[in-house]
N, C-alpha and C positions, 0 to 999 in steps of 0.2 A: 308241081308248080302251085297247087292249091293248098299245100300243107300249111304254109305260114298263115293263110287266112283261117284255116280250121283251128290252128292253135290260138289265134287271136279270139276267135269265136268262143272256144272252150274257156279261155281265161276270163273273158267278159261274162260268160254264163256262170262260171263256178266261183268268181270272186265274191259275190254277195253271200253265197253259201259258206265259203271259207271264213269270211269275216264274221258271219253269224256263229260259226263254231268257235272262233276265237273269243267272241264276246260271251258265249255260253260258258266256256272253260274259265274265263276270268271271273264270271259271276259266281262260280262254284268254288272259288279259291278265296284266300284271304284278301282283304282290300289291298290293291296295288299301292306301294309306297311311291312318293315322288322320286323322280330320277335324280334330282340334286340332293346333295348330302343334307341331312337335317337331324334335329333332336326334338322330340316331343316330350315335354315334361308333364306327366300326368299327376303324380303325387310326389312332392307337395303341389297343391292346386294353383299356387301363384309364386311369384318370385320372392316374396317375403311372407313367412307365416310364423305364428306364435305356437309354442309347445310348452307343456308342463313336464313331460317325461324326459328321461335321458336317452330315449331312442325315438326314431321317426322313420316311417316306411318310405322307401323310394320305389317309384315305378316310372319308367321312361321307355321311349321307343326311338328307333333309328332305322336306317336302311338295312335290310337283311344283308349279312356279310360284312358289315362294318365292325371295327373295334371301338369299344366304348370304355372310357376311364372316368373315375370320379376322384377329383383332386390327385390325379396321377396314378391311382390304383385301378387295375383292370376290373371291369364288370363283365359277367357272362352275358353275351348277346344270343338270344334264342333264334331259331330259324325264322320266326315271325318278325324279328327285329326288336322284340320286347326285351326289356331288362328290368331286374328288380333286386332289391336288397334292403338292408337295414342300416341306418346312419346312427352313429353315436354322437351325442350332443353334450357340450359343456354349457355351463350357465352363461347366459348372454348371447351375443351374436355368433352364429356358426356359419361360415362362408363355404360354399361348395361350388365347384365348377365341373360340369359334365363336358367331355370332349369326345366327339365321334370322328373317327378317321376311316376314310374309305379305302378300298383296295388300291387305289392309285396314289394314296398319300394325302389327298385333300382332306381337310379337317374343318369342323365347325364346333363351337363351344356355346354353352349356356350356363349362366351363373344364377345362383339363388341363395337366399339367406333364411335360416331357421333360428328364431330367437327363443331361447329357452328361458322361461321365467325363473326368477330366483326363488328357491323354496323358502317357506316361512322360517324365520330365525328368531331367537330370543331377543327381546327388546334390549338395547344397550343400557347399562347402568348409568351411563353418563347423563341421561336426560329422563325426567319424569314424564311418562307418556302412557296413554291408553291407545292401542292400535284399533283401527276400525274393523280389522279382520277378526274372525272367530268369536264375534259377540253374539250371545244368545239371550233372549229369543230373537231369531232373525225373521220370523213371520208372525202374523197376528194369531193369538191364541184365545179360545174360549175354554175356560176350565171349570170343571164340576167338582163337587165334594170328593175328596180322596185322590184327585188328580195331583200329579207331581209337576211343579214348576221348576225347571232346571235353568239356572242363569250362569252365564260364563262371559269372561272377557280376557283379552291378552294385553299385558302391559309390562311395566318395569318390574323386574323381580325384586323380592325382598321387601315389599311394601305392605301397607295395611289396606285391604279392600273392603268395600261395603256397597250396599245398594239401598235405594230409598224405600224398599219394601221391608227392610229390616231382616233380610235373609242373611244368616251368617255365611261369609265367604272365606274360602281357604285356598292358599296357593298349593297347587298340585305338584308333586314331585315330577321332575322331567321324565323319569322312566314310565310314568303313566299318562304322559301328554306328548307322545311322539318325539321325545327328546327335547322339548321346548321348556324353558323356564318362564316364569311370569304368567302362567295360566291360572286364573282364579275362578273357582266354581262354588256354587251353592245350590241347595235343594230345599224347596218348601212344599209341604203337602197342604192342599186347599182344605179349609174347614167350613162346616156349615156356618153361614152368617158372614163369610168373607164377601166384601163388595168392592169391585174395582171395574172401571169402565174405560176400555181402550187406552190403557195406561202404558206408555213406553217406560221401561225400567231405566232408572237413572243410576249409573255406576260412579263410584268415587274411589280414587287411588291416592293414598297419602304416604309420603316418605317419613323417615325418622326426624327430619327437621321441621315437619309440619306443613311443608308445601303439598298442594293437592291439585289434581285434575279431575274433571268429570266428563262423562259422555253418556248419551242415551242409546238404548237398543233400537234397532230398526223395527222390530216387531213390537206390537202393543198387546197388553194382557187385559182380558176381561174375566172377572170372577163373579158369578152370580149363581151359586149353587141352587138357590131357591127357585130360580126361573126355569130350571131344567125339569123334564125334557121339553124342548121345543118340538112341535109337530110339523113335519114336512111332507110334501107330496111330490113324488117323482115326476119328471117331465122330460121331453125329448125322445129321441129314437135310441132304443137299447141302452138305457142308463146302466152303469156298471157298479156293482159292489166290489170293493177291493179288500184284500185281507188286511193290509196295513198301509203305512205311509211310504213304504219303499218305492223307489222310482228308477226307471232306466229308459232307454230309448223306446221300449215297447209300452211304457206307461205304468209299470208296477203290476204285481200279481193280482189277477181278477178272481174273485170268488164266484160271481154269477152276473150275467146280464139279465135284467128284469124289465118289466113293462112300465109304461107311464101310468100315473094315477095310483101308485102304491103308497100307502101311508107308512112313514118312518118316525121313530123316536130319536131325535137329535140330542146328543148329550155332550157335544163339544165341537171344537173347530180348530184346525191347524192349517194356517195359510188358506188355501182355496179348497180344503177338504173338510166335510162334515163327518163327525163320528156318529155312528148309528148303533143304538142298542137293539140288537135283534131279539135276544132272550137273555136270561141270567147266565153270565159267563160266555156269551157270544156277542161279538161286536164286529163291525165292518166300517169301511170308509167309503164316501161317495163324493164326487165333485159337486161343489156348491152350485155350479151352473146347471146341474140336473135336478135341483130341488127348489120348490117354492115353499117358504115358511108360511104357515097359515095362522090366523088369529087364535089367541088362547081360548080354551073352552072346547076345542075340537077333540073328538074321541081319540083315545090312545089306541095304538095299533095292537089290539088284542081282540080275539073273537073265539066263539065256540063253533066247531065244525058241525055241519048238519049231515043229512044222509047223502049217499052217493048213488050215482048211476054209471054203469059200465056197459058200453054198447059199441056197435060198429055200423058204418054205412057202406056204400059201395067202394070207398077208397081207403078209409082210415078207421082205426079203433080209437075210442075216447074213454077217458075217466073224468067224470064231472063230480067235483067235490063241492057240496053246498057249503058256503061260508058267506056271511053278510058284509065282510070288509076285505079290501084288497091288502094283503099282507106280503112282506118280502119273502123270498124263497131262494134256495140254491138246489142244485141237483148233482148227482154222481151216478156212475154206472158200474156194473159188474159184468164180467164175461163168463164166469163159470161158477154158479149158474147165471144165466143172462137176466139181469134185473136193472130196473131204473129206480133210483131213490130220489124223492123230492122232499126236502126239509122245508116245512112251512113254519115261519117264525112268528111267535105270538099267538099261535093257535092251540086250543085245548079241545080234546075230543068230547063231542056230544053226539057222536055218530052211533045210531042204534041198528042200522042195517046198511048193507051195500047190495044194491040190486045189480046182478050180473046177467045181462042178456046173453042169449046164445048166438048173437050176431057177430061177436068178435072173432077175428081170425088170427091175430098176432098175440093179443093179450091172453095169457093162460090163467092168471090169478092176480088179485089185488088184495092188499091188506095194509094196516097201519100199525105203528108203534109210537111211543113217546119216549125217546131215549134220554131226554132230560126235560126239565121244566121249561115250558114255552116252546119246545121243539116238537112238532107233529110231523112224523115221517111217513110218507106214502111210498109203498113199495109195489112195483108193477113187475110181475114175472112174465117173461116172453117165451114163445114157443121155439124160436130159432136162436142159434148161438150168436148170430150177428145182429146188432141193433142197426136199423136203417134210418133212424131219426125220430125225434120227438120234439114237440113244441109245447111250451107252457104259456098260458095266457088266462085272462079273466074275461068272463061274460057276466051279464046281470045276475045270474044265479050262483056264481061262484068261480072256483078255479077249474080250468079245463086243461087236461094233458092230452094232446093229440099224438097218437103213436102211428108212425109210418109202418106199413106192412112190408115184409120182404117181397121183392118182385116175383111174380109167378114164373117168369123166365129169366134165369140168371145168365143171360147172354148179352153181349155188348149191343147187338142189334135191337134189343128190346128196351134199352135204357136211354135216358137223356142225361147229358153231361154238361155241367157248367165249367168252362175253362177260363182261368184268370191269368193274363199276362202281367206280371208285376211291373209297377212303375209306369212311366209314360209321360209324354209332354215335357213340362219343365222338370219333372222328377225323373232324372236319368238313371237313378240307381247307382250301382257300383261301376267302377271304371277299370278297364284292363290297361296293361302297360302299352299296348299299341293304340290306345284310344277307343277300344271297343266299348260300347255302351250297353249296360245290362238291359235297359228297356227294349233295345232293338233285338237282342238275342232272345229275350223272353217271348216277344211277339212272334219272331220267326219260328220258334219251337211250338208255340200254341197253334199257329197256322198249320204246321206239319201234323200236330196231334188232331186237329179238327179234320183234316183231310183223311187221315188214317181211320178215325172213328166213323166218319161218314161213309167211307168205303165199306165199313163193316155193317152199315145200316143204322147207326146210332143217330139220334138227334143231338145237336151241339149248340150251346149258347155261349157267347163270348162276353165277358165283362168289358172288354175293349177290343176293337178290331182295327184300330189305327193308332197313330202316335198321339194319344190323348191322355191327359192327366185326370183320371177318374178317381173321385174320392173313395176311400176305403169303405165308408158307410154305404155308398151307392153300389159298390161291387158286392158287398154282403147282401144288400137288399135284393139285387137282381138275381143272385144265385139262389136265395131262399125262396123268392116268390115265383121263380121261373118254372117250378115243377121239376127241376133237375133231380136226378137220383144220386148224383155224386158231384162233388166240387174238387177240382184239381187246380191248384195255384202254382204257377211256374216262375221260378226265380233263379238268379245266378249269384252265388255266394261271394263274400269278400271278408277279408280280415280287417282289423282296426288299423289305426295309424302308428301303433307302437310295436307291431309284430312283423317279423320277416315274412314277406309274402311267398318266398320260395319254399318255406317250411310247411305250409298248410295247403292241402288240396284234397279233392275227392268229392263224392256225392253224398247227399243226405236227404232224408225225409223227416217232416215235422208234423206232429199231431198234438192236440190238447187233451181230448177226451180219450180215456183208455179204450172205450169201445171202438174207436177208429184206428187203433194201432195196427190191426191186421191188414188194413188197406195200405198204410204207410210202409209196413214191413214187406208186403208182397212187392210193392213198387221198387223199394230200394234194393231188394235182392235181385230183381230183374235188371235194373240199371247197372248193377255191378258187372253184368255180362258184357258191357261195353269196354271193359278194361279199366275203368276208373277205380281208384281205391275208395274204401269206405271211410267217410267222415263220421257218420253216425245215423241212428234212428232215434230221433229226439222227441221225448214226450213232455207233457205239461207245458207246451209251447204257448206263450202268452201273446199270440198274434191275432188280430181281429178276424182274419179269414179262417182261422182254426177254431174260433169261438162258437160258431153256430152248432147247436145240437140237432138242428132240423134235418141234416143229411150228412152222410159220411163225407169227410173232407180230409185233404192232405196238402201240405205245401212241399213241393219238390225243389230243393236247392241242387240244381243239376251238377254244378262243379263251381270251383272258385275262379271267377274272372280275374281276381287279383293275382292268381298264380299264373306265370307265363305258360306253363305246360297245359294247364286246364284251359287257359284262354285260347290257345291254338285249337283245341278241340271245339270249344264253344263258337268260334268264328268260322268253323269249317261246315259248310252246308251239308256235306255227306254225313258228318258226325251228328249234326242236329237231327237229320232224318233218322239216324240209327237210334239216338237216345229217345226220340219220340216213339219209335217202334217198341223199344224196351218198356216204356211207360205203359203203352197199350198192353203188352204182354203181362206186365204186372197186374193190371186190372183184370185180365183174363184169369190169372192165378188166384187173385182175390175172390173172384166169382166162383171159381171151382171149389175154393175152400168153404164157401157158403152153402154149396149144394150138398144137402144131407140126404 
């Protein structure tokens, strides 16, 4: 007779436990989709977008088990409900409709438009005109003696072109102008004595009947060869010297990050970039916002080196090169034998001795060479095959290179790690077809990594520990000044808007300095044991968090959140725990390889 009461008691007692189990199971699976039928359009990012290419990426999500079509053609729906593909575009408006049909036949649709811009065409012969596109110079220029000024515009073919600078202009054959007719170009070499101040180039196009049109370039030209070089002094945090004017989403290839207060010889300008003469035959570019021009009469960036001192304290080894002026520099490394090279530009040797104290532990030997005029090369030989970091700076007596020693104990428990979860806050990063956000995935894996490393006895520093948009410069500063022995930045990869996301997946590691390739290689080899395919081990990576020389660093692109298969892994908490464990294993493998 009491059994029903016992059953009621057990149900009441066990119900919270059962609900807790259900919630725990749900939290360790992919986010639950709404019960009603739906379509989530991820890429394109809005109902109407502009495109220049003939293809555009598609990423969308629906309820798992639904059928999905695009303009009536079937799309593969993955177990997560994600779908992806590549859309072919014609010029003009391209209309698409996604339709999701549930198991019971209920359906929902979402339409969007991709407008493909019309490619450049030859200007029609019917009207005399100069197009506003393809006109050069498009940015302000400062030109020195022997610089080349290249002018160009696009207009009606078969006419006579000229400009107010008297530069001869020729119509280029379409085969050498991307198939376009009516491209007129000219070249002028700046001569000593040329004088021009902020002058927009005025172009003129005249047809056979004498009718003419004129237009001015957007960029203005300044020619004052006698005024160069201007002298500038660097400012700001970690100003960068770039190899050239090339640019991409990472900002163009960097030669070196240098200090504030360094004197530069400015010999030209292109848009917002100053050209810097480092030494004969060596030049670089730097953002104008990182340089203050100083009054004429300032000393040129050239100096004689003085004597050196090489010594160690209780933490680091040092090379102190006496020099009375702060000059620009760049550095490279070698792994076999292990060496650090610092090229000091504008310096000439007047070094008569190098005092090498017996207190150094990592530095084995130092010496210098002058591989070319105005390039003074400092070479530091190290005792171990792995470089653990070095910092270049100036103090009142000259240039100081601080060399980090190899840790006495090559064990995780003896080290400090700086962990960086890419993106955050308003910066969501890449998007998956189910709506997964890269910033959330990255932070979840970093927290797994933190727990695993701390379980092993390590000290861990996070560049962000919540959904905050932390500036890259702040992340770098925190990692470098924290005393960390290693920096690991965690990201989730994505393809661009013109590639099929189903065709690209896998894991990759990225490094900039060749001395940190062993760390990147050890981690990517370990992560491959999760079953992910290899995307690559990528070197010379021009990313700010790979730029520091102060400590070994690596960027881990765990997998492609833009790929539906990889996205299912990245949104699975069990997989995230497993990949974090493999990263830790990779660090172990790296430390083992350093143990001689």
